N, C-alpha and C positions, 0 to 999 in steps of 0.2 A: 505734287498731285497725290491725293490720298485715295481716290477711287481706283479700284483695280480695273484694268481694261481687258484682261483675259482672266476668266474665272473657271477653275475646274469644278465640275458638278458631279458629286457622288450621291445619287438619290438614296442609297442605302445608309448613308451616314447622317442624313438630315434628321433633325428632331421634329417629328410631326406633332401638331397640337390639335385638339378638338376644334371643329369648325362646323358651319352649316351653310353650304352652298345650295343644297337642294331645298326648294320651296315645299313645305309640307302639303300645301294644297294641290301639288302636281303629282304626289306619290300615288301610284296605283296599287302596289303591294310591296310587302317587306318593310323593313325599317332601316333607312340609310344611316349607319353610324360612320361618320366621316372624320378623317384626320387629314391635315394638310400642312405644308410648309411653303412659304413664299420664297422664291429664289431671286426674282427680279421684277421690278415694275418700272416701266418707262416714265419719265418725268411728266408726260402728258397723258399717261394712262392707256396709250394705244397698244402696248405690248405688256403682257403679264406672263411670267414663267413660274412654275411651281410643281410640286408633287402632291397628289391627292390619292387617298386610300379610302375604300368604302366597302361595307358589307353588302350582300345581295339585296336588290330592290328594283323596282321599275317606276318610271315616271313618264307622264305625258310631256312631249316636247312639241308644243304647238304655238309658235315655232321654237327651235332650239335657242335662238337669240344671240349667239356668238359664233364667230369663226374660230375653231379650235383644232390645233394639231396635237395629237397624243401619241406617245410611245408607251405601250403597255409593258410594265415591268413584271407584273404577275397578274394572274386572273384571266377573266374572259368577260367581254361586254358585247352587246348587240344593239343594232339600230334596225327597227322595222318601220318603213315609211307607211304613209296612209294608204298606199296601193298594196301593201302586204309584202313588199320586197324586203328581205332580211339580210343584213350584213353582220357577220360575227368576227370578232378580233380576239386573239389570244396573246399571251405573254410573248414578247419579242416582235410583235407586229405593230405597225403604226397606221394611223388613219387621220384624215382631215374631215371634219364635219362642218358644213356651212351653216351660217346663222338662219337660213330660210328652211332648213330641214324641218319637216313636220311628221310626227309619228311617235314611236315609243323608244325610249332609251332604257336598256336593262343592264344592270350589273348582275351577271349570271353566277359569279363566284367571287369570293373576296378578291379585290382588285387594287392594284397600285399602278398609277400612271404618272409619267412626266408630261406636263402639258404646256402649251403656248397658246394664249388667247390673244387674238388680234381684234381690236375694235377701231372702227374708223372715227376720226375726229372731224366733226363738222362744225 
């Protein structure tokens, strides 16, 4: 069996590559310069793990579109829903954002996060 069944993940040792997850037409301000590293993707695509790093920017999330768990390794992000309720998260904190969230996602300072994206397979 060649596949490792237990894998140690050290986000600081991963080699990040330029990427573009953020859709340019959703950017409200700033310029998202993104780097990322894939750690794992399930064979059916229902689970994706990785590390993402980005410079400050904000985007419309109408809706967010994915269920995502994140652990912030550095930086600060916020979510402001359509009713004006704001949730801010800083390095060392984690959050879950549901795919139906609608509002504004903002990277408030240079940020690195470990993420897990869950997508339903229908």
